[in-house]
C-alpha positions in Angstrom: -68.4 -66.6 -25.7 -67.7 -66.0 -29.4 -64.6 -64.2 -30.7 -63.7 -62.7 -34.1 -60.4 -61.1 -35.3 -60.2 -59.0 -38.5 -56.8 -58.3 -39.9 -56.6 -55.6 -42.6 -53.0 -56.4 -43.4 -50.6 -53.4 -43.3 -53.3 -50.9 -43.0 -51.4 -48.7 -40.4 -49.7 -45.9 -42.3 -48.1 -42.4 -42.0 -49.8 -39.1 -42.7 -49.8 -38.2 -46.4 -49.7 -34.7 -47.8 -52.0 -35.9 -50.6 -54.6 -36.5 -47.9 -54.0 -33.2 -46.1 -51.9 -34.8 -43.5 -54.2 -37.7 -42.8 -53.4 -41.4 -43.0 -55.5 -43.6 -45.3 -57.1 -45.0 -42.2 -58.2 -41.5 -41.1 -59.3 -40.6 -44.6 -61.4 -43.7 -45.1 -65.1 -43.9 -44.4 -65.1 -46.8 -41.9 -68.2 -46.3 -39.6 -68.2 -49.9 -38.4 -64.6 -49.9 -37.3 -65.2 -46.6 -35.7 -68.2 -48.1 -33.9 -66.0 -50.8 -32.4 -63.6 -48.1 -31.2 -66.4 -45.9 -29.8 -68.1 -48.7 -27.9 -64.8 -50.4 -26.8 -61.1 -49.7 -26.5 -58.5 -48.3 -28.9 -55.0 -49.3 -28.1 -51.7 -50.1 -29.8 -49.4 -53.1 -30.0 -45.9 -53.7 -31.4 -45.9 -57.0 -33.2 -42.3 -57.0 -34.6 -39.3 -56.9 -32.2 -36.7 -54.5 -33.6 -34.1 -57.3 -34.3 -36.5 -59.3 -36.4 -37.7 -58.6 -40.0 -40.7 -56.3 -40.2 -42.8 -58.7 -42.1 -46.1 -60.5 -41.9 -44.4 -63.7 -40.9 -43.2 -62.3 -37.6 -46.1 -59.9 -37.0 -48.9 -62.4 -37.4 -47.2 -65.0 -35.3 -46.9 -62.4 -32.6 -50.5 -61.2 -33.1 -51.8 -64.7 -32.4 -49.9 -64.8 -29.1 -46.7 -66.6 -30.0 -43.4 -65.0 -29.0 -41.4 -64.9 -32.2 -38.1 -64.9 -30.2 -39.0 -68.4 -29.3 -40.9 -69.8 -32.3 -40.0 -67.9 -35.4 -37.7 -69.8 -37.8 -38.4 -68.2 -41.1 -41.2 -67.3 -43.5 -40.9 -70.1 -46.0 -41.5 -73.0 -43.5 -44.8 -71.4 -42.4 -45.9 -71.3 -46.0 -44.8 -74.9 -46.5 -47.1 -75.9 -43.7 -50.0 -74.3 -45.7 -49.3 -76.7 -48.5 -49.1 -79.7 -46.2 -45.4 -80.1 -46.8 -43.6 -81.9 -44.0 -40.1 -80.7 -43.4 -37.7 -83.2 -41.8 -35.1 -82.4 -39.2 -32.5 -81.5 -41.9 -34.8 -79.9 -44.4 -35.1 -76.2 -45.3 -37.8 -74.2 -47.0 -37.1 -71.1 -49.0 -39.6 -68.5 -50.3 -39.4 -68.1 -54.1 -40.9 -65.0 -55.6 -41.1 -64.4 -59.3 -40.0 -60.8 -59.8 -39.2 -58.2 -62.4 -35.7 -56.8 -62.1 -34.4 -54.4 -64.7 -30.8 -53.0 -64.6 -30.5 -54.3 -61.0 -33.6 -52.4 -60.0 -36.5 -54.2 -58.3 -39.3 -53.0 -60.6 -42.0 -55.4 -59.3 -41.7 -58.0 -56.6 -44.8 -59.7 -58.0 -43.9 -59.8 -61.7 -47.0 -57.8 -62.4 -49.1 -60.3 -60.3 -48.2 -63.1 -62.6 -50.8 -65.9 -62.7 -50.4 -69.2 -60.9 -50.5 -71.0 -64.2 -47.7 -68.9 -65.7 -45.6 -69.2 -62.5 -46.0 -73.0 -62.5 -44.8 -73.2 -66.1 -41.8 -71.0 -65.5 -40.8 -73.0 -62.4 -41.2 -76.3 -64.2 -38.8 -75.1 -66.9 -36.3 -74.0 -64.2 -36.6 -77.3 -62.4 -35.7 -79.2 -65.6 -32.3 -77.6 -65.6 -31.4 -78.8 -62.1 -29.3 -81.9 -61.5 -29.7 -81.8 -57.7 -32.5 -84.1 -56.5 -32.5 -82.4 -53.1 -34.1 -79.3 -54.6 -37.8 -79.0 -55.5 -39.7 -75.9 -56.7 -43.3 -76.0 -55.3 -45.8 -73.6 -57.0 -48.0 -71.6 -54.7 -50.3 -68.8 -55.7 -49.3 -66.2 -58.3 -45.8 -64.9 -57.5 -45.6 -66.6 -54.1 -43.8 -70.0 -54.4 -41.4 -72.2 -52.5 -38.1 -74.0 -52.9 -37.9 -77.1 -50.7 -34.4 -78.3 -49.9 -34.0 -81.8 -48.5 -31.0 -82.6 -46.4 -29.8 -85.4 -44.2 -27.4 -86.0 -41.3 -24.9 -87.5 -43.8 -25.4 -84.7 -46.4 -26.5 -81.6 -44.5 -27.6 -78.5 -46.4 -25.2 -75.5 -46.2 -27.7 -73.1 -44.6 -27.5 -71.8 -41.0 -28.9 -69.1 -38.8 -26.2 -66.9 -40.3 -27.7 -67.1 -43.9 -29.0 -63.7 -44.8 -31.6 -62.9 -47.4 -33.8 -59.9 -48.1 -37.5 -59.7 -48.8 -38.2 -58.4 -52.3 -41.2 -56.4 -51.2 -38.8 -54.3 -49.1 -36.8 -53.5 -52.3 -39.5 -51.9 -54.5 -37.9 -49.2 -56.7 -34.5 -49.8 -55.1 -31.3 -51.4 -56.4 -30.8 -55.0 -55.5 -27.0 -55.0 -56.0 -26.2 -55.3 -52.3 -29.2 -57.5 -51.3 -28.5 -60.9 -52.9 -28.1 -63.8 -50.4 -25.2 -63.7 -48.1 -23.6 -66.2 -45.7 -23.7 -70.0 -45.6 -25.6 -71.5 -48.5 -25.8 -68.2 -50.4 -23.9 -69.6 -53.4 -26.6 -72.2 -53.9 -29.3 -69.6 -53.8 -27.5 -67.1 -55.9 -26.7 -69.7 -58.6 -30.4 -70.6 -58.8 -31.4 -66.9 -59.1 -28.9 -66.3 -61.9 -29.8 -69.6 -63.6 -33.4 -68.5 -63.8 -32.5 -65.4 -65.8 -31.4 -67.4 -68.7 -34.3 -69.9 -68.5 -37.0 -67.1 -68.3 -35.5 -64.7 -70.9 -37.2 -66.1 -74.0 -39.7 -68.4 -72.3 -43.1 -68.6 -74.0 -44.8 -67.4 -70.9 -42.8 -64.2 -71.0 -43.1 -63.7 -74.7 -46.9 -63.9 -74.2 -46.8 -61.4 -71.4 -44.8 -59.0 -73.5 -47.4 -59.2 -76.2 -50.0 -58.2 -73.7 -47.9 -55.3 -72.4 -47.4 -57.0 -69.0 -44.2 -57.1 -67.0 -42.2 -60.2 -67.4 -40.8 -62.5 -64.7 -37.1 -61.9 -65.2 -36.0 -64.3 -62.5 -36.7 -66.0 -59.1 -35.8 -64.2 -55.9 -35.0 -66.5 -53.0 -35.5 -65.4 -49.4 -37.2 -66.2 -46.1 -35.4 -69.5 -45.6 -35.9 -71.6 -42.4 -36.5 -74.9 -40.8 -39.8 -76.2 -39.6 -41.2 -74.3 -36.5 -43.1 -76.0 -33.7 -46.0 -74.1 -32.3 -48.1 -75.3 -29.3 -51.7 -75.6 -30.5 -53.8 -72.5 -30.0 -56.4 -74.6 -28.2 -53.8 -75.6 -25.6 -52.9 -72.0 -25.0 -56.4 -70.4 -24.9 -58.9 -73.2 -24.8 -60.6 -72.0 -28.0 -61.1 -73.7 -31.4 -60.6 -71.3 -34.2 -60.8 -71.1 -38.0 -58.9 -69.0 -40.5 -60.2 -67.2 -43.6 -57.5 -65.9 -45.9 -56.2 -65.9 -49.4 -52.4 -66.1 -48.6 -50.3 -69.1 -47.7 -48.6 -67.4 -44.8 -51.8 -67.2 -42.8 -52.9 -70.6 -44.1 -49.6 -72.0 -42.8 -50.0 -70.3 -39.4 -53.5 -71.7 -39.1 -52.1 -75.2 -39.8 -49.4 -74.8 -37.2 -51.9 -73.6 -34.7 -54.3 -76.4 -35.4 -56.9 -74.3 -37.1 -58.8 -75.4 -40.2 -58.9 -73.0 -43.2 -62.1 -71.9 -44.8 -61.5 -71.2 -48.5 -63.6 -68.5 -50.2 -64.2 -68.5 -53.9 -62.8 -65.3 -55.4 -60.4 -64.6 -52.5 -57.3 -63.4 -54.4 -55.0 -61.8 -51.9 -55.2 -58.6 -54.0 -57.4 -55.6 -54.4 -60.0 -57.5 -56.4 -60.6 -60.0 -53.6 -64.1 -61.2 -52.6 -64.6 -59.1 -49.5 -68.3 -60.0 -49.2 -67.6 -63.7 -49.6 -65.1 -63.5 -46.7 -67.6 -61.7 -44.5 -70.3 -64.2 -45.2 -68.0 -67.2 -44.6 -67.0 -65.8 -41.2 -70.7 -65.3 -40.3 -71.4 -68.9 -41.0 -68.2 -70.1 -39.3 -69.1 -68.4 -36.0 -71.9 -70.9 -35.5 -69.4 -73.7 -35.5 -66.1 -72.2 -34.0 -65.2 -70.3 -30.9 -63.0 -67.9 -32.7 -62.9 -66.9 -36.4 -60.2 -64.8 -38.0 -60.5 -63.0 -41.4 -57.3 -61.8 -42.9 -57.4 -59.4 -45.9 -54.2 -58.7 -47.9 -55.6 -56.0 -50.1 -54.6 -53.0 -47.9 -51.0 -54.3 -47.8 -50.8 -54.8 -51.5 -52.1 -51.2 -52.1 -49.4 -49.9 -49.8 -46.6 -51.9 -51.7 -47.8 -50.2 -54.9 -48.0 -46.7 -53.2 -51.7 -46.4 -54.2 -53.2 -44.7 -51.2 -56.6 -44.2 -52.9 -56.8 -47.9 -53.5 -55.9 -48.5 -49.9 -58.7 -46.3 -48.8 -61.1 -48.2 -51.0 -59.9 -51.5 -49.6 -60.4 -50.2 -46.1 -63.9 -49.1 -46.9 -64.7 -52.5 -48.5 -63.4 -54.3 -45.4 -65.5 -52.1 -43.2 -68.7 -52.6 -45.2 -68.4 -56.3 -46.2 -66.3 -57.9 -43.5 -66.6 -55.9 -40.2 -70.2 -55.0 -40.5 -71.7 -58.5 -41.0 -69.4 -60.1 -38.5 -70.2 -57.5 -35.8 -73.9 -58.0 -36.5 -73.6 -61.7 -36.2 -71.7 -61.5 -33.0 -74.4 -59.4 -31.4 -76.7 -62.5 -31.8 -74.7 -64.3 -29.2 -75.0 -63.7 -25.4 -71.3 -62.8 -25.2 -68.7 -61.8 -27.7 -65.5 -59.9 -28.4 -64.4 -58.4 -31.7 -60.9 -57.3 -32.5 -59.6 -55.3 -35.5 -55.9 -54.6 -36.1 -53.2 -54.9 -38.8 -50.1 -57.0 -38.3 -47.6 -54.3 -39.1 -47.4 -50.8 -40.7 -46.9 -50.6 -44.4 -46.7 -46.9 -45.4 -47.7 -46.0 -48.9 -44.8 -43.5 -49.0 -42.2 -46.1 -48.5 -44.0 -49.1 -50.1 -42.6 -51.5 -47.6 -43.3 -53.0 -44.2 -41.9 -51.2 -41.2 -41.5 -51.7 -37.5 -43.6 -49.8 -35.0 -46.8 -49.8 -33.1 -50.1 -50.5 -34.9 -53.6 -49.4 -33.8 -56.2 -51.9 -32.5 -59.9 -51.6 -31.7 -61.7 -54.1 -29.5 -65.2 -54.2 -28.2 -67.6 -56.7 -26.5 -68.0 -58.4 -23.2 -65.9 -56.8 -20.4 -64.4 -54.1 -22.6 -65.1 -50.5 -21.4 -66.2 -47.8 -23.8 -63.6 -45.3 -24.7 -65.6 -43.2 -27.2 -62.7 -43.1 -29.6 -62.3 -43.7 -33.4 -60.2 -46.2 -35.1 -57.0 -44.5 -36.2 -53.3 -44.3 -35.6 -53.6 -40.9 -33.9 -56.3 -42.1 -31.5 -54.3 -45.2 -30.6 -51.2 -43.2 -29.9 -53.2 -41.3 -27.2 -54.3 -44.6 -25.5 -52.9 -45.6 -22.2 -53.0 -49.2 -23.3 -50.0 -50.4 -25.2 -48.4 -53.8 -25.7 -44.6 -53.5 -26.2 -44.5 -57.2 -26.3 -47.2 -57.8 -28.9 -47.6 -61.5 -28.1 -49.2 -60.5 -24.8 -52.1 -58.8 -26.6 -53.9 -62.1 -27.4 -54.1 -63.0 -23.8 -55.8 -59.7 -23.0 -58.2 -60.2 -25.9 -59.2 -63.7 -24.8 -59.4 -63.0 -21.1 -60.9 -59.5 -21.5 -58.3 -57.6 -19.4 -58.6 -54.2 -21.0 -59.2 -51.8 -18.1 
């Protein structure tokens, strides 16, 4: 049996008046996703418990069958795993965005999708102002970076489960006045954020960006702190060896924690200009080697965060043509297979941020009855199959219990 999972991140949405009351998923031309729904089951799943943040860190952990109430410790330590960073018992990782804040308004949580090279230079300059050897900025990809904080039993770090931070992508176009870090260790984080304002203000990187009419990185935004999680290997849970194809460190980190290798694709950017076809072809090749292959595409989520519903439709159509179609065709060459398509969480274009709630899924293949439906939020809402505990969905996918 071969398995494939395709995750169009944040593709679930709300009806938009600009689309005559349709969602982008309904408005998109997605014949291959609809074929999965027609020949299989359309259902819905809730990947984010109400008391946890409605982000990809919780939602994807849930999607792969891990109860976040038991395993989730924070977003940053998952991304640290992606970079091969080992966190000791007393260490913490903190997510570090480069952002654009003007008059206390979150104008852009990506600093206009700043390049990795520019981000690295800015963080290097900030690090040079520190006199605390416990702290290390680790560049990632574009605006997505980390702060690693090393503690010890003798000199523990001030953070705890009561430390509160806010994801910057949930603050787009909103004031940040009441959303700076709070609780234990917040002084340390806030000091670094304030310090970065002065370091970045006249930095050559920002002067160059201004000359190009690009938004500047006004400061770092620190959030998503946590200690290292411990996930049981996916193979131990389901008896399948998998591989991950993604452009973002969060999914790379989950793969590492699950014991999956990552397959890197040239031109995969984690944005709207990603190499859709390259991801699809990489998955086709990987299915010859692995039991289960996952392709994660961030573009739909990024379009939602920018409120660009037409770009979201284009991304969905590109995923359908260049990822879903070739993977489904490849799976048909095996005696038995199952194919699953679903987002991790909703990201409505109207709000530009992640939200809680059910997301639609479509699954087809061995042992899955035909429903005759289409892939949409509305069709999923009518389904009798729903997973209120999203981490139970993976068991149904692997075992084929859909009737």
